[in-house]
N, C-alpha and C positions, 0 to 999 in steps of 0.2 A: 623512571620509578621502577624499582625492583620488587616484584611480587614473590612471595615465598610459597612453598608447597602448602603451608597452612592456609594462606589466603585463598589459594585455588580450592583446597578441600572445603573451606567455609563457603565459598561461592558455589561449589558443586552441591553442597547440602541444601543451600537456599534454592537452587534451581532444579533440585531433584535429579541430578546427574551423577553417574559413577564413572570414574576413570581409574586405570591402572597406574602404577608408578611412572611408567614412561609417558603416559598421556598427561599426567599431572605436570611433569617437568616440561613437556612441550607446550602445554597450555600456559604455564607460568611464563615461559619465554615469550610466547605470542602475545599474551595480554600485557606484559611489560613493554613490549615493542609498541603496542597500540597506545598505551598510556604515555609513552615517550613522545609519540606524535602529537598528542594533546598538549603536552608541555611546550613543544615547539610552536604550535599554533597560538598558545597563550602569549608567547613572546612577541608576536606580531603587533605592530601599531595599527589599530583599526579605528582610530579616533575619527577620521574624516571619511570613512567608508560607509556608504549607505547600505543598509541590509537589502538583500535580494530575495524575491519570491521565486525568481526564475533566472537562469543564466542568460537568456535572450530577452530582449525587450519586446515582447509580443503584446498586442492588444486584441481583445475580443471584438469581432465585427458582428454586430447584431443587425438583423433586418428589421424593418418597421413592421409592427403588427398590423395585419390587414384582415378584415372580415371577408371570408370567402364562402360560397355556398358549400354545404356538405354533400355527401354521397347520397344517392337515392337508395331505396331498399333493394331494388334490382341490382345496382352496382355493388352493394355490400354482399349480397348473396350469390353473385355470379360465380365465385370460385368455391363456394361451400360444397363439400362432398354430399351433404344431404340437408334438406330444408323442410320445414313444416310451416306452411303459411308464410308469415313474415319473420320467422326466427330460424336459427341454426338448429338442426336436430343432431343430438349427440347421444352416445350410449348411456344408459342408466348406470349411475355409480352408487353403490350401497356401502 
């Protein structure tokens, strides 16, 4: 599919981009090449091909949910730079 400079200019206006003449010609060629690849892909017979979500057949492995005891207040606060009672002490933010 051959794009014209007018097609590129229209696309540039829609995307709020500016190109010089050389840039428009290069972009027209590049976009035409990309659209040609889409035409080639549309020629493929994909009737019996299953759609993929990933190129590899990976499955998520989940562990069973188990209830475990939480941390004690001492364990939570042991790495705190400063604490006040049973809480973290942080600088005042206004």
